[in-house]
Every structure is written in C-alpha cells, then in structure tokens.
C-alpha positions as CSV (number, residue, x, y, z in Angstrom):
1,M,4.9,2.6,38.6
2,T,7.3,0.9,36.2
3,E,7.0,-2.3,38.3
4,N,3.4,-2.6,37.1
5,M,4.3,-2.2,33.4
6,P,5.3,-5.5,31.8
7,G,8.7,-5.3,30.2
8,A,9.6,-2.0,31.8
9,S,13.1,-1.7,33.1
10,P,13.1,-0.3,36.7
11,Q,16.8,0.7,36.1
12,D,16.0,3.2,33.4
13,G,13.9,5.2,35.9
14,S,11.3,6.0,33.2
15,Q,7.7,5.0,33.4
16,W,7.2,6.1,29.8
17,Y,9.4,3.4,28.3
18,D,8.6,-0.3,27.8
19,N,11.3,-2.7,26.6
20,E,8.9,-4.5,24.4
21,A,6.8,-1.6,23.1
22,G,9.4,1.2,23.1
23,P,8.6,4.8,24.1
24,L,5.0,5.2,25.3
25,V,2.9,8.3,24.5
26,R,-0.4,8.7,26.3
27,P,-3.4,9.3,23.9
28,Y,-4.3,12.6,25.5
29,A,-0.8,13.9,24.7
30,M,-1.5,13.2,21.0
31,T,-4.8,15.1,21.0
32,G,-3.7,18.0,23.3
33,G,-6.1,16.7,26.0
34,R,-9.1,16.9,23.7
35,T,-11.7,14.2,23.6
36,K,-14.0,15.7,20.9
37,S,-13.1,16.5,17.3
38,G,-13.2,20.2,16.5
39,P,-15.3,23.0,17.9
40,T,-18.4,21.5,16.5
41,G,-17.7,18.1,18.1
42,V,-18.2,16.2,14.8
43,R,-18.5,12.4,15.5
44,F,-17.0,10.1,12.9
45,D,-18.6,6.7,12.4
46,L,-16.3,3.8,12.2
47,I,-17.3,3.1,8.6
48,A,-17.1,6.7,7.5
49,L,-14.7,7.0,4.5
50,V,-11.8,9.4,4.6
51,T,-10.2,10.8,1.5
52,L,-7.2,13.0,1.2
53,D,-7.9,16.4,-0.4
54,T,-4.8,16.7,-2.6
55,G,-5.8,20.3,-3.5
56,A,-5.6,21.4,0.1
57,P,-3.1,24.3,0.5
58,G,0.0,23.5,2.6
59,I,-0.9,19.8,3.1
60,D,2.7,18.8,2.9
61,D,4.4,21.7,4.6
62,D,2.0,22.6,7.4
63,T,4.1,22.8,10.6
64,S,1.1,22.8,12.9
65,L,0.5,19.1,12.1
66,G,1.9,16.6,14.5
67,P,3.4,13.2,13.5
68,E,0.1,11.4,14.1
69,H,-1.7,13.9,11.7
70,R,1.0,13.2,9.1
71,A,0.7,9.5,9.6
72,L,-3.1,9.7,8.8
73,I,-2.4,11.9,5.8
74,E,0.1,9.3,4.5
75,L,-2.4,6.5,5.0
76,C,-5.0,8.4,3.1
77,R,-2.6,9.4,0.3
78,S,-2.8,6.0,-1.5
79,E,-6.5,5.2,-1.0
80,T,-9.7,6.1,0.7
81,Q,-10.0,4.4,4.0
82,S,-12.5,4.0,6.8
83,V,-12.0,5.5,10.3
84,A,-11.6,1.9,11.6
85,E,-8.9,1.1,9.0
86,L,-7.0,4.3,9.8
87,S,-7.1,3.4,13.5
88,A,-5.8,-0.1,12.9
89,D,-3.1,0.9,10.3
90,A,-1.9,3.9,12.4
91,D,-2.0,1.7,15.5
92,L,-3.9,4.4,17.4
93,P,-7.0,4.3,19.5
94,V,-10.2,5.1,17.6
95,G,-10.9,8.1,19.9
96,V,-7.6,9.6,19.1
97,V,-8.1,9.1,15.3
98,R,-11.5,10.8,15.5
99,V,-10.0,13.9,17.2
100,L,-7.1,14.0,14.7
101,L,-9.4,13.6,11.7
102,G,-11.5,16.5,13.1
103,D,-8.4,18.6,13.0
104,L,-7.6,17.5,9.4
105,L,-11.2,18.1,8.3
106,E,-11.2,21.7,9.7
107,L,-7.9,22.4,7.9
108,G,-9.4,21.1,4.7
109,C,-6.9,18.3,4.3
110,V,-9.4,15.5,4.1
111,T,-13.0,14.9,3.1
112,V,-15.3,12.5,4.9
113,S,-18.2,10.6,3.3
114,R,-20.6,9.6,6.0
115,P,-22.5,6.3,5.7
116,V,-26.1,6.5,4.5
117,P,-28.5,6.6,7.4
118,P,-30.8,3.5,7.5
119,A,-33.9,5.7,7.0
120,Q,-32.5,6.7,3.6
121,L,-31.8,3.2,2.4
122,P,-34.2,1.6,-0.1
123,D,-36.9,-0.6,1.4
124,E,-36.0,-4.3,1.5
125,R,-39.4,-5.1,-0.2
126,I,-38.4,-2.9,-3.2
127,L,-35.0,-4.6,-3.5
128,R,-36.6,-8.1,-3.4
129,E,-39.0,-7.0,-6.2
130,V,-36.1,-5.8,-8.3
131,I,-34.3,-9.1,-7.8
132,E,-37.4,-11.1,-8.7
133,G,-37.8,-8.9,-11.8
134,L,-34.2,-9.5,-12.9
135,R,-34.7,-13.3,-12.3
136,A,-37.8,-13.2,-14.5
137,L,-35.7,-11.8,-17.4
C-alpha cells in the first residue's frame, strides 16, 4: 500500500507515514469512528460561530480531551471563529471538526451561535425602504 502513497518510503514498512506529510492519522481515528456529533446529532453550519466558554469547569485539565479537541480550544481561545475557519486553521476535515465540536459543546467548553435562518431575515423590500429613507435625510 505504501507504493501508492506519494512520498512514502517502502523501506520503513509503515503505510501510516509519508515523507512529505509525516505521520498520518485517519479521520475516523480522531473521532472514535463517529460521523455525527453527539447523541443528538447536532449539525454545525460552516458559518456557525464557535466561542470558547472560559467559565467551563476543567477546560484546561480535562484528560478525556484528545489533542484535536485541545487544538480547537486553543484556536477559540483568542477569538470567536466559524466552523470553516476552525477546520482550515486546525488542518482537519470539516466532518471531523463537526464531531469534535459536538463533544466540546456537550462538555460545555464552547458555545455555538447558529446563523439566522433566511425566513427570519428582514425582507429586502423593507431594507430598501430604510436605505431610501436614509438617503432622503
């Protein structure tokens, strides 16, 4: 199998190491084989905003958190980020980030602000009237 992996060294005998990328970890290993986040299967939109809950008990010393969970916590520590940004910054697939965020949400480590559904957005006609009213001033 290593002969199919670019940059893999057939001498090392390991299909989980790539000379260019380093050690490889399969996404299902990071999520414990899960593909859905939490028991409720919460689905995170790409633009949902994730904020670290600094008041969460044991956020820094929870031994049940894996390195990927900790990486997401560190990324959220400095500022609120979207799910897409977290995925890019952590260099993890979006599906993995969604599962890990579900874990963090259940533990109370993060809060998630979901985007406003289109049905709850103001009507475009009203916004145009407001703009016209402001221009008239």
